[in-house]
Structures are given as structure tokens and as C-alpha cells.
N, C-alpha and C positions, 0 to 999 in steps of 0.2 A: 271861688272854687273853680278849678279847671274842669272843662268838659271831660267826660270819660273817653278813653281811647276806643275807637271802633275796632271790630275785627277786620280781617283783610278783605273787606268788601270791595274796596277801591283799587285793589292790585291790578296791574296791567294784564292784558290778555296773555295767557301762557301758551306753551306749545303742547302741553299734556294736561289732562285732568281726569279725576275719578269722581263720580257722583254716586254716593252710597246713601240709600234711604232704608232705615230700619224701624221696626216697631218694638217697643219694650214690652216683655211679657209680664204676666200677672203673678209670677212667683214672689213670695215674700222677700222684700229687700231689693228686688230687681230695679225699681225706679231709682232708689238711692245709690245703688252700686254704679249704675250707668251715669247718673248725675255727677258722681265724684270723678269718674273717668273724664267726662267731657269738660268739666270745670278746669281740668289741668291738661287740656288738649295740646297747649303749646309746649308742654314738657315733652310730649311725644314728637311734636314737630321739630323741636330743637335736637332731640336725640337722633332722629333720622337724618335731618339736614346736615348735622355735623359730620356725617360719614361720607360726604362728597369728597372725592379726591381733590387735591389742591389745584390741579390743572382745570378742574371743572367748577371752581368756586365762583367764577364769573357768570355762571348761568343764573337764570331767574330764581328767586327765592322760593322755597317750599312753603306752602301755607295751607291752612285748613279753616274754613268758615263752618261754624256749627249753627244749625237752625233747629228750632223747637216747634213741633206740632201743637195744636191747641189743647188736645186732651192731655198730652204728656206734660205740658207746661203747668197745667192745673194740678197734676199729680205731685209735682215736686216743689210747688210754692206754698208757703204758709197760708192758711185761711185768712181771707180779708186783705191779702197783699195786693198792691196795684197790678193791673192786668193790661197788656198792650191792647190799645183800642182796635187795631186792625187784625187781631189774631182770631181766626176762625177756620173751620174746615174749608178746603177748596170747594167752591160751589160748582157742581156738575152743570154742564150746559147741554141741553137737548135741542139740537138744531135740525133743520131740514135741508140737506140730508145727513149732516155730520154732527157727531157728538164729541164733547170734551168730558171724559170721565173724571170722577173724584176717586182717588185711590188712597189706601192706608199709608201712614208714615208718621212716626213720632219724632224722628231725628233725621236731619240731612247733614251729611259730611261732604262739603265741596272742597276737594283737594286739588291744588294747582302747583305746577312746577314746569320747568322747561325740559325735564327729563322724566320719562315714563317709569324708570326704575325707582325714582323717588316717590312718585305718586303711588306706585304699587306697594312699596315697602311701608309707607305710612298707612295705607288702607289695610294692609296685613296686620300691622301692629294694633290698629284700632279694633279690628275684629278679634284679635287675640285677647284684648282687654275687655270687650263688651260681649263677645260671642255667646257666652252661656246665658245671657240675659235678654237677648234680642232675636228677632226674626228678620232676615233680610227681605225687604220688599222689592228693591230694585238696586242693581249694581251695573253701572255703565262706565266703560273706559273711553274717554274722548281724546281726540287729537286735532291739532290745527292742520287744516287741509290746504296745501299750497299757499296762495296769497290770501289767506283768511276767507276762502270760499266755502260754501256748503256743498253737499253732494248734488244739488240742483244746478250748480255752476255759477251761482251768484255770490258776490261778496256779502258776508254777513256781519252786521254790527257797524255799518258805516255811520249811522246816525247816533251812535253812543255819545253822550256828553263827556266832556273831559274837565279836569281841574276842578274849579269851584262848582261848575255845573254838574259834574258827576256827584260831588258830595251833596249838593242840594237835591238832586234827583233821588239818591239812594239812601241817605241817612236821615233818621228822624231828628227833627229839631225841637225847639222848646215848647211846641204845641203838645208834646207828650213829655213833660219834665222828668218823669221817672225812667224814661227809656231813651234819652238823648244819645245820639250816635249809634243807636241800634238800627235795624232795617227789617224789611219784610221781603221774602223771596218766594216766588212761585216757580215750580219746575214742572215740565212736561216732557215726556219722551215721545217723539214723533217718528214713525216709520214711513219711508218713502217708497213709492212704486216708480222706480227709475225707468222702467220700460215705458210706462204710460207717459212719463215726463219727456223722455227722449223722442216720443212720437210727435210732440208738438214742435212747431217751427220756432226759431229763435224769436221771431216777432210775437208769436203767441205767448211764449214764456215771458218776454218782457212786459207784455200786457198784464199777465197774472201778477208779476212782482211789482211793476211800476218803476223799474230802473233798467238801464241798458246793461246787457250782460257782459260785454267786453270791457267797457270803460267805467262801469259802476256810476253812471250819472242818473240822477233822479229825473224822470220824465216830467215835463212841465204840467202844472195843475190842469190847464185847459186841454191837454192832450192825454192825460192819464185817466184810466178807467176809475170810476168812483168806487168800484169794489176791488181794486188792486190791493195787494198786501200792504203797500206803502200807505195808500189812502185810508184804509181801515185801521191802521195802527197809528194814525196821527190824531192825537187827542188835544183839543183846545178848550181852555176854560172860558168862563163867561166874559172875561176881559180880553179874549183873543190871544192869550199866551199859551204856547204849546207846552204840554206837560210831558216831561221826559222820564224814562226809566233807564236802568243800567243793565244791559244784557251781557252775558258771557257764554253764549251758545257754543257748543262743540259738536263736531262730526263724530259719529261712531259707525262701526260696521263690522260684519262678519261675512267674508266672501264665501266661506264654506256653507254657511247657513242661508246665504242670500238675503241677509238682513242688513238694511242700510237706513241711517236716519240722522236726525238732529236732536240733540238734547238741549231743550230750551230752558234757560234759567234767567230770571229777570228780578233784579233787586229794585226796591222802591221804598221811598219814605212813606208812601201811601199806597197800599195794595189795590185800592179801588181803581187806580189808573190802569194798572196791568189788567185787572178784571174787566174794565170797560173795553180795552183792546180785544180781549178774547170774546166778549159778547159781540162786538162788531164783526169779528172773524166768523164765529160759529152761527150766530143768530141772524147777522146781517144788519146793515145800516143803509136804508131802512130795512125792517125785518124781511128776510128772504134774500136780500142782496149780500150773500155770504162771500167769504174769501175763496176764490177758486183754487188756491194752493191746496185746500183741503181735499180736493178731488184726487190728489196724488200723495197727500201727506196725512197720515192718520195718527191722532193723539191716542196713546194707550195708557198713559198715566197722568195724574194731576194732583199736586199737593201744594199747600201753602204753609210757610214756616215763619216764625219770628226769630230774628238774629239779634241777640242781645249785644250790647257793647262788650268789649273785652273785659272791662272792669266788672260789669254785672255777671258775665259768664264765670269769671274766676271766683266771684263771691259766692256762687251757688254751692261750692264745696264746703263753705263754712257753716251751712245750715244743718 
């Protein structure tokens, strides 16, 4: 038997994205109504994507990855059915001095394309279909910023695995036979204090990040601060093998409101790897040796979702 097809987890970085997190209300039939919509999400993707003009057909494909929160997954699954081993509520982290909150969310829609009109229209169609049954917890429109930099001025995603490495990092393997080619995804919305960041010298900023700003070169281990962002996000197993995750972070901002940030999104075959990175950042490694990027970047949301394979997603509508 062939392995199930994954959702569009491994798609290349796009120019535009929408991150939509909703909670499903308790009205009778709400859980089932929303389940039926999301099980056929690719029908909406095809309908919207087909409307591209012929001259724009060469742009990156429109896609939508759907993730399920722990409580909602249990609402729509038959009693006694297998459950993803890594699915749980995002664990809040209380650091000194910075916290990572755990916030509500039953469903994540991660919409990607190279055109913002496509991501907008798909998000509009999704909300038309599920709107009566959900509450929007978070809605962020992201965009690729110059040469894949974040608003702090550093290239974001340099260490992302590619090819087979990306699949190994992001997709569940036979260790969870009922959920092969699914994934887990953690999302956080970070708001940046750009004035405080700009007050630091380039050398100070590079010490915080652990990479050079202009050339995007990782600073050597013996010269890099042990609490730099790079150092604390490097996870090595007992055999000395570095553990990867697949990020698709995007910049967002509102100049009128003075709100600027990064939407952090990390896919992993095992969410414990991402969670350990966040523990290192917020609590410190060793404890107290926290990531100084948090002095200018505040996490305001935090949720964990299970991303079923496309085959499993589509089968939900048959139940």
C-alpha cells in the first residue's frame, strides 16, 4: 500500500501568506459542519486558483494546510479511534523575564501563494463557508520582505532543511503508522520593538542572532554567544545528530498602527523538538540564560496543531 499523500507542508517559501486561527463554537452541529468544509478544502483551493489570469499561471501555486487543535480533534473523531501521539495544547512558558503564552485555537489555515489577491480570496471563501460556526482567534497577512529578511534585518530561514531532509524533519514516519505523512505545527505571533532594536549596534545585533547581518554567515561556535538565537535553537540528540524543523516564518506589519512582527510557524515530525527550542529561548539553557531577542520581540500567541495527511483529511468528511 502506498503512503498517504501529505498536505502542502513541503511547499516552497511563498511571497504571500495568510495565517487564520479559529475556534469552533458549541452550537449543535458546528463541529460537523466545519469538519465537512475542511475535509474538502482543496475544492476551495482549486476554485480560487483556477481564476488566475493566464499570464499569471506561472506564479507559485495556491495552497492551504489545515491543522487541528487537540480539543477539536477529539470532538470530530469517533470514540476509541487512534490519536496523534504529539497532539496536545501548546504548553505556556513562564520565563524570567519573558513568557510564551498558550492561546485558543481549534483550526489553523496556513494559506500560501505568490499573489496576495489569491491568499485573500481563499481566506474570504473559507470564512464564508465556516463563519457561522467559528470565532476568529487570530488573522495575520504575511509577506516576503526583500531578500527573505525579517523586520530585524536578518535573513530568516537559512537553516531550513531541503529535499529529503525537509520531509524527514516535517513529516511523521512509520513510528506513528496511523498518521504517516502528517505533521505537527506550532505557530506564534511575535511583535517587535523596532526602535529598541535599532538602538543596538550591528555588532550587538549579530551577537543576539548569531549570524552576520549583511552576509548571513553563521558566527563560528567558539565566537558565538551561548545564548544567541542560533545557539539556543540548535538541538542535538544523544548521538550528536542535529534535529531539524521546517519553518515558514513571514513578516507582517501595519504602519498606521505601528505594529510590526514575525509570524513564526514551524512544522515538525515531532513537536517536542520545536518545544525544546522554545524552552531554551524563554527559560534559558542553562535556566536564566534566555534568548536576548525576546527583549525586543514579544510572543502574543501560541498554539499547536496536528496536520493530517491529505488522505486522512479528506476521509474526515465521510464520517
